[in-house]
N, C-alpha and C positions, 0 to 999 in steps of 0.2 A: 399450175394451169390457170389461165384467166377464166373468170366466170362469165357466162353468157347472160346478158340482161334479159329479163322476162319481157315479152311483148304481147301484143294482141294475137288473135287466132291466125292472122296472116301478116307477114311483113309487107311493107310498102316499098315496092321497087320503082324504077323509073318508068316502067311500062305496065299497062294493065294486065293482071294475071289472066290466064285462059279461063273460059267458062268452067265452073265447077260441076262435076258430075254428081248426081245424087249419091249419098253415102250408101254403100252396101254393107259396110261394117263400121260400127261405132263403139268406142269406149267412152263412157260418160262419168266423170268424177270418181274414178276408181281408186280406192285405198286397198293395198294388199300388205299383209303382215306375214313374216316368218317368226312365229312365236310372238315375242314382244317387240321385235325389230320391224319397223315399217319400211317396206321396200318401195312402194308406190304411194305418192301423195296426190290425190285428186287428179289423176291422169285422165285427160280427155283427148281423143284423136278420132279421125274418121278416114275411111278409104273409099273412094268412089269406084263404081263399076269399071272394070278393065284398066284401072290405074296401077302404076307401080309407085308405092309410097315408101320412102326410106325413113328408118328410125336410127339415128346416130347418137353416140354418146360414149363416154369413157367406160372402162371396165367397172362393173359394179353400179352403173347408173340406173339399172332396172330394165334394160332392154329385153333380156331373156325372160324375166318375170312377166313382162307385158305380153309376150307371145304365149307363155304358159297360161296366163289369164284368159286369153282369147280361146285357146284350145281346151280349156276346162281342167287343166292340171293344177291351177291355183284358183281359189275362190276369193272374190273381193269382200272385204269387211263392210264396204259401202260402195255405192256406185253400180253401174250396169255395163254389160256388154250386149250389143244389139246386132243382130243379123237381119238385114232388110226390115228394120223397124221392130223386130221381135226380140225380147230379152232372152238370152241364152246362158247367162252366167250362173243359173241355178241347175243347169243340165250337167250330166257327166261327160267325160271326154269322148266316150264311144258315141253318144248321141250327137255331140257336136261334130264329130268326124262324119257321121251319116248325113248331116245337114250340108256338107260340102266344104268343110274347112280342112285342108291338108297342112301338115306341119313337118318340115325337114329340120330337126333340132340341131343345136350346136353340138359338135362332137360326133355327129352322124348317128350314133346309137344303133348300130346294126346288130344283127344276130350273127356273131363271127363264125359259129360252127354250122351255119346254114349256108346253102349255095346262094349265088347272086339271084337266081330265079326264085328260090324260096323266099328270100328277103323281099323281092318285088311282090310276090304273091301275098305276103303279109299285109301289104298296103291295100289289097282288095278284099280283106277278110269279111267286110260287111256286105259285099256285093253278091248278087245271085244271077246276074246277067252274064252267062258264060261267054256269049259271043262278044259282048262289050269288053269283058276282061281280056279276051284274046286280042281284040283290036288295040287295047291299051298297052299290052305287051309289045305289039308291033310299033306303037308310037314311041314308047320308051327306048326301044332298040334303034329306032330311026334317029332320035335325039342324041342317043349315046351308043354309037355302033360298037364301041369297045365292050359294052355290057353283053351284047349278043355273043361275042367271042369268049367272054368269061362266065357265061350263064351257069355252067356246072362247077365253077370254082368256088371254094369257100370264101365268104365275104371277108373273113379275118385275114386272108392272105393277099388281099388286094392292096395296091398303093393307095395313098391318101386321096389322090384325085379320083381314082376309080371308086373308092368308098363314098366320096361325095356324090358322084354320079348315081350310085345305088340309093343313097338317102333321098335325093331329089326324085329319082324314078319311083321309089316306093311311095312317096307322098302323091305323085301323079297317078298312081294306080288306083287311088280312091276316086279318081275323076273329080277333083275339087274345083269349085268355082272360085275359091280363094286359097292362095298358097302362101303359107308363112315360111320364110327362109331365114334361118338363124346362122349368120356367119358362113356363107357358102364358100368364101375364098380362104378360110382359115387354114394355114399351113400348106397352101398350094404354091407351086411355081408360077411365075408371071404368065407363062404360056397357057397353063391349065386354067388360071383365073380368067384369062380372055375367053377361053373356050366355054367355061361355065357360064359367063355372063352373056355370051352370044346365045346360049340355050335359054337363059332366063328371059332375054328379050323375045326370043321366038315363042316361048310359052305364053308370054303376055300378049304378043301379037295375035296368037290363036284364040284369045278371049279370056284368059285366066287373070283374075285380079291378084296382085302380089303385094304383100307387106314384107319389106326387106330390112333385116339387120345386117350391117356389114362393117367390119373393122376399118376397111379402106373407105373413109368418108368421101373422098374425092370421087372414087368410082361409083359409090352408092348414089351420090347426088347427080352425077352425070347420067346415071341409068334411070333415075326416078323422075316423075313429074312433080312431086311435092315431097317435102321432108319435115320431120320433127326432130328437134334436139332435146334429148333427155339428160337432165343433170340432177344427181342425187334424188332420183325418183320423181322428179317434177318435169313437166314440159316447160323448157326455158324459151324456146323459139320455134316458130313454125312458119311455113310459107312455101311458095314455089321453089323448086330445087335450084333454079337459076339465081334466085335472090339469095338463097343461103350460101351458094358458092361464092358470091361476091360480098357477103357480110364480113366485115373486119373481125368480129368476134369469132365467127365460125372458122375463118381462115387462121386466126391466131391459135385457137384452142384445138382444132381438129384437122386442119390441113397443113400444119407445119410451116405456115407463112409468117 
């Protein structure tokens, strides 16, 4: 695979990029290790309020590690993670979730012997507003009508697409202001992928900021406003999604052109 050349913080397209929104989420110069192996090298990125930002790259590039860093499952050896300007990288995952960051992880990670409704309920574990939780059950069932039909069924008996719906729904039950999505289309049929991404756009339109990891780089960049390319744990390229779509390096390395 061809390497993507490193550039500045934004690529220069033929047209001026849209006005940038103030960052609600930032990673600044983060290094992350697994034992002696360094997974992230000085990674910096930001996500503006109500944006969809895509993070693309090959397997093993560090994409999932980046989301785990944000949600408190990995700690940086150096660098910071900031939420609305406040450092959160020293907090535990539970506290970060309470601050409004929801995470739908790669592989769904459901509780297979619990029902659909019980899995969704786990997403609201930190909430005490019963009326609000009830409203959010209704919201999830409106977004994913199939889950209402399956709410008493064990999550482990669902199809892959239905499990992905539960994973996203569970993250939404925390009522996040920022949603981290890790490979939402993985293993799904094209029809289900289209349905999932329609819901992702609807969630964003309703006001939720989204940081998206997606194996289908073309779909990710068509969905996002901006994107970052991660290579070997380093940000190699970033800019408006429209510019990345037309970048010869991105087309060659990630879009199969």
